KEDO-924300 format. One record per residue (C-alpha): residue number from 0; x, y, z. Coordinates in Angstrom, 2 decimals. Example, Ala and Ser with C-alpha at 12.3 -4.5 7.8 and 13.67 -1.06 7.14 Angstrom:
! KEDO-924300
+-----+---------+---------+---------+
:  nr :      px :      py :      pz :
+-----+---------+---------+---------+
:   0 :   12.30 :   -4.50 :    7.80 :
:   1 :   13.67 :   -1.06 :    7.14 :
+-----+---------+---------+---------+
//
This chain:
! KEDO-924300
+-----+---------+---------+---------+
:  nr :      px :      py :      pz :
+-----+---------+---------+---------+
:   0 :   85.91 :   58.83 :  -98.11 :
:   1 :   87.17 :   59.48 : -101.64 :
:   2 :   84.78 :   60.62 : -104.35 :
:   3 :   85.04 :   60.87 : -108.14 :
:   4 :   85.23 :   64.66 : -107.76 :
:   5 :   88.63 :   64.15 : -106.04 :
:   6 :   90.08 :   62.88 : -109.34 :
:   7 :   92.07 :   65.48 : -111.29 :
:   8 :   92.17 :   63.78 : -114.70 :
:   9 :   88.97 :   64.80 : -116.48 :
:  10 :   88.35 :   61.64 : -118.53 :
:  11 :   88.99 :   59.36 : -115.55 :
:  12 :   86.83 :   61.54 : -113.31 :
:  13 :   84.01 :   61.34 : -115.89 :
:  14 :   84.24 :   57.53 : -116.05 :
:  15 :   84.23 :   57.21 : -112.27 :
:  16 :   81.35 :   59.65 : -111.95 :
:  17 :   79.39 :   57.61 : -114.49 :
:  18 :   80.23 :   54.40 : -112.58 :
:  19 :   79.04 :   55.95 : -109.32 :
:  20 :   75.82 :   57.24 : -110.89 :
:  21 :   75.12 :   53.81 : -112.42 :
:  22 :   75.60 :   52.23 : -108.98 :
:  23 :   73.13 :   54.64 : -107.43 :
:  24 :   70.45 :   53.89 : -110.01 :
:  25 :   70.98 :   50.12 : -109.74 :
:  26 :   72.63 :   49.60 : -113.14 :
:  27 :   75.45 :   47.43 : -111.83 :
:  28 :   76.54 :   46.17 : -115.23 :
:  29 :   77.05 :   49.68 : -116.56 :
:  30 :   78.91 :   50.62 : -113.40 :
:  31 :   81.35 :   47.73 : -113.89 :
:  32 :   81.86 :   48.74 : -117.51 :
:  33 :   82.69 :   52.34 : -116.52 :
:  34 :   84.93 :   51.26 : -113.64 :
:  35 :   86.90 :   48.75 : -115.70 :
:  36 :   87.32 :   51.30 : -118.47 :
:  37 :   88.68 :   53.78 : -115.94 :
:  38 :   91.27 :   51.22 : -114.83 :
:  39 :   92.12 :   50.38 : -118.44 :
:  40 :   92.58 :   54.06 : -119.29 :
:  41 :   94.71 :   54.56 : -116.18 :
:  42 :   96.97 :   51.69 : -117.26 :
:  43 :   97.37 :   53.31 : -120.67 :
:  44 :   98.46 :   56.54 : -118.96 :
:  45 :  100.51 :   54.93 : -116.17 :
:  46 :  101.44 :   51.31 : -116.81 :
:  47 :  103.49 :   51.26 : -113.59 :
:  48 :  100.37 :   51.62 : -111.44 :
:  49 :  100.35 :   47.96 : -110.35 :
:  50 :  103.81 :   48.40 : -108.80 :
:  51 :  102.73 :   51.70 : -107.20 :
:  52 :   99.73 :   50.02 : -105.60 :
:  53 :  101.99 :   47.34 : -104.13 :
:  54 :  104.27 :   50.02 : -102.65 :
:  55 :  101.27 :   51.89 : -101.24 :
:  56 :  100.25 :   48.74 :  -99.36 :
:  57 :   96.85 :   48.55 : -101.00 :
:  58 :   95.22 :   45.70 : -102.83 :
:  59 :   97.09 :   45.94 : -106.11 :
:  60 :   95.74 :   43.14 : -108.26 :
:  61 :   92.54 :   43.98 : -110.11 :
:  62 :   89.53 :   42.13 : -108.73 :
:  63 :   88.56 :   38.94 : -110.50 :
:  64 :   84.79 :   39.27 : -110.18 :
:  65 :   83.12 :   38.88 : -113.53 :
:  66 :   85.66 :   40.87 : -115.52 :
:  67 :   89.38 :   40.43 : -116.04 :
:  68 :   91.99 :   42.99 : -116.93 :
:  69 :   94.55 :   41.59 : -119.38 :
:  70 :   97.91 :   43.37 : -119.60 :
:  71 :  100.33 :   40.64 : -120.69 :
:  72 :  101.01 :   39.77 : -124.34 :
:  73 :   98.69 :   42.52 : -125.64 :
:  74 :   99.53 :   45.87 : -127.23 :
:  75 :   97.33 :   47.70 : -124.73 :
:  76 :   95.31 :   46.69 : -121.66 :
:  77 :   92.04 :   44.91 : -122.38 :
:  78 :   89.00 :   44.04 : -120.30 :
:  79 :   87.42 :   40.63 : -120.78 :
:  80 :   83.93 :   40.24 : -119.39 :
:  81 :   83.08 :   36.78 : -118.10 :
:  82 :   79.38 :   37.54 : -117.88 :
:  83 :   76.82 :   39.99 : -119.22 :
:  84 :   75.22 :   41.06 : -115.92 :
:  85 :   76.77 :   42.06 : -112.61 :
:  86 :   75.64 :   42.23 : -108.99 :
:  87 :   75.86 :   45.10 : -106.53 :
:  88 :   78.85 :   43.56 : -104.74 :
:  89 :   80.76 :   43.10 : -108.01 :
:  90 :   80.02 :   46.65 : -109.09 :
:  91 :   81.10 :   48.05 : -105.72 :
:  92 :   84.30 :   46.00 : -105.80 :
:  93 :   85.27 :   47.29 : -109.23 :
:  94 :   84.24 :   50.87 : -108.43 :
:  95 :   86.29 :   50.99 : -105.22 :
:  96 :   89.29 :   49.41 : -106.94 :
:  97 :   89.09 :   51.87 : -109.85 :
:  98 :   88.72 :   54.95 : -107.65 :
:  99 :   91.55 :   53.90 : -105.33 :
: 100 :   93.84 :   53.07 : -108.27 :
: 101 :   93.23 :   56.40 : -109.99 :
: 102 :   93.87 :   58.36 : -106.80 :
: 103 :   97.10 :   56.44 : -106.13 :
: 104 :   98.11 :   57.05 : -109.75 :
: 105 :   97.64 :   60.79 : -109.30 :
: 106 :   99.90 :   61.01 : -106.25 :
: 107 :  102.99 :   61.77 : -108.33 :
+-----+---------+---------+---------+
//
């Protein structure tokens, strides 16, 4: 199973580590915020990641569970939060998506 320590990019690794730590202490909202920021930062570094995820056969669209990633008609990716608090399942969904996306993005 992949872990944040597997991530090479320091800033992304730090965000994913913070997301994982927030999950472990039960702060699901903070975990979602760290995970979505990791995905946003990844898209700034590698905007082609959505296409790469499709080629890798993984789930390539960001989850739509309480937060949305906006990439069209904006100068840089943005995260829009649909609520202020998140559940464990939402936090896990975003964390797993973020970690998988970052690792796929680093396969070049």
